[in-house]
C-alpha positions as CSV (number, residue, x, y, z in Angstrom):
1,V,-6.4,-2.9,6.9
2,A,-8.1,-2.9,10.3
3,W,-9.5,-6.3,9.6
4,Y,-6.1,-7.6,8.5
5,Q,-4.5,-6.1,11.6
6,E,-6.9,-7.9,14.0
7,L,-6.6,-11.2,12.2
8,A,-2.8,-11.1,11.9
9,R,-2.3,-10.2,15.6
10,K,-4.6,-13.0,16.7
11,T,-2.6,-15.4,14.6
12,I,0.7,-14.2,16.0
13,D,-0.6,-14.5,19.5
14,E,-1.7,-18.1,18.8
15,I,1.8,-19.0,17.4
16,H,3.5,-17.4,20.5
17,S,1.2,-19.4,22.8
18,R,2.7,-22.6,21.3
19,G,6.2,-21.3,22.1
20,R,7.0,-20.6,18.5
21,D,8.3,-17.5,16.7
22,A,6.1,-15.9,14.0
23,I,7.6,-14.8,10.7
24,I,5.8,-12.1,8.7
25,V,6.7,-12.1,5.1
26,G,5.8,-9.6,2.3
27,G,3.1,-7.0,2.3
28,T,3.2,-3.2,1.7
29,G,4.5,-0.8,4.3
30,L,1.1,0.1,5.6
31,Y,0.1,-3.5,6.2
32,I,3.4,-4.4,7.9
33,K,3.2,-1.4,10.2
34,A,-0.5,-2.1,11.0
35,I,0.7,-5.4,12.6
36,V,3.9,-4.4,14.3
37,D,3.2,-0.8,15.3
38,D,0.6,1.2,17.2
39,L,-1.5,2.1,14.2
40,N,-5.0,3.3,15.0
41,F,-7.9,3.2,12.6
42,P,-10.5,5.9,13.3
43,D,-14.1,5.1,12.5
44,T,-15.6,6.2,9.2
45,D,-18.4,8.7,8.9
46,P,-20.6,7.9,5.8
47,V,-22.0,11.5,5.7
48,I,-18.5,13.1,5.8
49,R,-17.1,10.6,3.4
50,S,-19.9,11.1,0.9
51,R,-19.6,14.9,1.0
52,L,-15.8,14.7,0.4
53,E,-16.3,12.3,-2.4
54,L,-18.8,14.6,-4.0
55,E,-16.4,17.5,-3.6
56,A,-13.7,15.5,-5.3
57,I,-16.0,14.9,-8.3
58,E,-17.2,18.5,-8.5
59,Q,-14.0,20.3,-7.7
60,G,-11.4,17.7,-8.7
61,P,-8.9,15.9,-6.4
62,A,-6.4,18.8,-6.8
63,A,-8.6,21.1,-4.7
64,L,-8.9,18.5,-1.9
65,F,-5.2,17.9,-2.0
66,Q,-4.5,21.6,-1.5
67,R,-6.8,21.5,1.5
68,L,-4.9,18.6,2.9
69,E,-1.6,20.4,2.3
70,K,-2.9,23.2,4.6
71,L,-4.4,21.0,7.3
72,D,-1.6,18.3,7.4
73,P,1.5,19.0,5.3
74,A,3.2,15.8,6.5
75,A,0.3,13.7,5.2
76,A,0.3,15.6,1.9
77,L,3.9,14.6,1.4
78,A,3.1,10.9,2.0
79,I,0.0,10.7,-0.2
80,D,0.0,10.7,-4.0
81,R,-1.9,13.8,-5.1
82,A,-3.6,11.6,-7.7
83,N,-4.9,9.1,-5.1
84,T,-8.4,10.6,-4.5
85,R,-9.4,7.7,-2.2
86,R,-6.5,8.3,0.2
87,I,-6.9,12.1,0.1
88,V,-10.6,11.8,1.0
89,R,-9.8,9.3,3.8
90,A,-7.1,11.7,5.3
91,L,-9.5,14.6,5.2
92,E,-12.2,12.4,6.7
93,V,-10.0,11.4,9.6
94,I,-8.9,15.0,10.2
95,E,-12.6,16.1,10.4
96,I,-13.6,13.2,12.6
97,T,-10.8,13.3,15.1
98,G,-9.8,17.0,15.0
99,Q,-6.2,15.9,14.7
100,P,-3.8,15.7,11.8
101,F,-4.1,12.5,9.8
102,T,-0.4,11.7,10.6
103,A,-1.3,11.6,14.3
104,N,-2.8,8.2,13.6
105,L,0.2,6.9,11.7
106,P,2.6,4.4,13.4
107,R,5.7,5.5,15.3
108,E,8.7,3.2,15.8
109,E,8.8,3.9,19.5
110,S,5.3,2.5,19.8
111,S,6.1,-1.0,18.4
112,R,3.8,-3.8,19.6
113,Y,6.7,-6.2,19.2
114,P,9.8,-4.3,20.3
115,A,12.0,-7.5,20.2
116,A,11.1,-8.3,16.6
117,F,13.8,-8.3,13.9
118,H,13.1,-6.4,10.6
119,F,14.8,-7.4,7.4
120,G,14.4,-5.9,3.9
121,L,15.5,-7.3,0.6
122,S,17.1,-4.8,-1.7
123,Q,17.5,-5.0,-5.5
124,D,19.3,-2.7,-7.9
125,R,16.9,-0.6,-9.9
126,E,17.7,-1.9,-13.3
127,S,17.2,-5.6,-12.3
128,L,14.0,-4.6,-10.5
129,D,12.6,-2.8,-13.5
130,I,13.3,-5.9,-15.7
131,R,11.5,-8.1,-13.2
132,V,8.5,-5.7,-13.2
133,S,8.3,-5.8,-17.0
134,N,8.5,-9.6,-17.0
135,R,5.9,-9.9,-14.3
136,V,3.4,-7.7,-16.1
137,D,4.0,-9.5,-19.4
138,S,3.2,-12.7,-17.5
139,M,0.0,-11.2,-16.1
140,W,-1.2,-10.4,-19.6
141,E,-0.2,-13.8,-21.0
142,S,-2.0,-15.5,-18.1
143,G,-5.3,-13.9,-18.9
144,L,-5.6,-10.7,-17.0
145,I,-7.8,-9.1,-19.6
146,A,-10.3,-12.0,-19.4
147,E,-10.1,-11.9,-15.6
148,V,-11.1,-8.3,-15.5
149,E,-13.9,-8.8,-18.0
150,T,-15.3,-11.5,-15.8
151,L,-15.0,-9.4,-12.7
152,V,-16.7,-6.5,-14.4
153,G,-19.8,-8.7,-14.7
154,Q,-19.5,-9.4,-10.9
155,G,-19.4,-5.7,-9.9
156,L,-15.7,-4.7,-10.2
157,R,-16.6,-1.2,-11.3
158,E,-18.6,-0.7,-8.1
159,G,-15.6,-1.5,-5.9
160,V,-14.0,1.7,-4.9
161,T,-10.6,0.1,-4.2
162,A,-10.5,-3.0,-6.4
163,Q,-11.2,-1.1,-9.6
164,K,-8.0,1.0,-9.0
165,A,-5.7,-1.9,-8.4
166,L,-2.6,-2.1,-10.5
167,G,-3.4,-3.8,-13.7
168,Y,-7.2,-3.8,-13.2
169,A,-7.4,0.0,-13.6
170,Q,-5.4,-0.1,-16.8
171,V,-7.4,-3.0,-18.3
172,L,-10.6,-1.1,-17.4
173,Q,-9.3,1.9,-19.4
174,M,-8.6,-0.4,-22.3
175,L,-12.1,-1.9,-22.2
176,D,-13.5,1.7,-22.2
177,G,-11.5,2.5,-25.3
178,L,-9.2,4.9,-23.6
179,L,-6.1,2.7,-24.1
180,T,-5.0,0.0,-26.5
181,S,-3.9,-3.3,-25.1
182,D,-0.2,-2.4,-25.6
183,Q,-0.7,1.0,-24.0
184,A,-2.5,-0.6,-21.0
185,L,0.4,-3.1,-20.7
186,E,3.1,-0.4,-20.7
187,E,1.0,1.9,-18.4
188,T,0.7,-1.0,-15.9
189,K,4.5,-1.4,-15.9
190,R,5.0,2.4,-15.4
191,V,2.6,2.7,-12.5
192,T,4.0,-0.5,-10.9
193,R,7.5,1.0,-11.0
194,Q,6.1,4.2,-9.4
195,Y,4.4,2.2,-6.7
196,I,7.7,0.4,-5.9
197,R,9.5,3.7,-5.6
198,R,6.9,4.9,-3.1
199,Q,7.3,1.7,-1.1
200,D,11.0,2.3,-1.1
201,T,10.5,5.7,0.3
202,W,8.1,4.4,3.0
203,F,10.5,1.6,4.2
204,S,13.6,3.9,4.0
205,R,12.2,5.9,6.9
206,D,12.2,2.8,9.2
207,S,15.5,2.7,11.0
208,R,14.7,-0.8,12.3
209,L,15.2,-2.4,8.9
210,H,18.4,-4.4,8.1
211,W,18.8,-4.3,4.4
212,L,20.1,-7.4,2.6
213,G,21.5,-7.0,-0.9
214,H,20.8,-9.4,-3.7
215,Y,24.5,-10.2,-3.9
216,E,24.7,-11.3,-0.3
217,N,24.1,-14.6,1.4
218,R,20.8,-13.4,2.9
219,L,20.1,-16.5,5.0
220,E,23.5,-16.4,6.6
221,K,23.2,-12.7,7.4
222,I,19.7,-13.2,8.9
223,L,20.9,-16.1,11.1
224,T,23.9,-14.1,12.2
225,R,21.7,-11.2,13.2
226,L,19.2,-13.4,15.0
227,N,21.9,-15.1,17.0
228,S,23.8,-12.0,17.9
């Protein structure tokens, strides 16, 4: 995320230097906020990180999550208790900085681009779930299983983040005999819907967002807002 933040901001500065306006489209809440807000990325400490990862293996992620709940309740509310990587990172930051993990999260009042307009596209839950189902079906039909098999040969299992990506994680479980292909397909749909709900929660806290319904003339509303 830190690399993305630096590259994106340099690109925006270059666009502004030409007298143009930059438009940022898509991305998860964290990546968007990394660009527009004052989001700091404390250094990592390999020793602390390794120790916490070992504790997660020996004690289980639940024990680390309970520790996070005591040290930073706000962070515990924002992090999935099953996401070991994020739990470890939060505890690492707390130990390195001596501050709550949430002290490093972005605040609206610290926006790097205070004049920016923020728009979000909303969709009713039923239609969105259908789109998720169709998209995952398309991923399977387009060769996701073969893609993962190829990536395994290139070191996918050694990638801490990549192997947990939506779709990849479920296909890996299938290749390990833990799920059938149909089960992996349905599990990918389920976790994708969960992920969307977490993103909804993330963005719902941002009062700068102007939400546009799927039934509205979105372009017209955006232009009206920009010209107001």
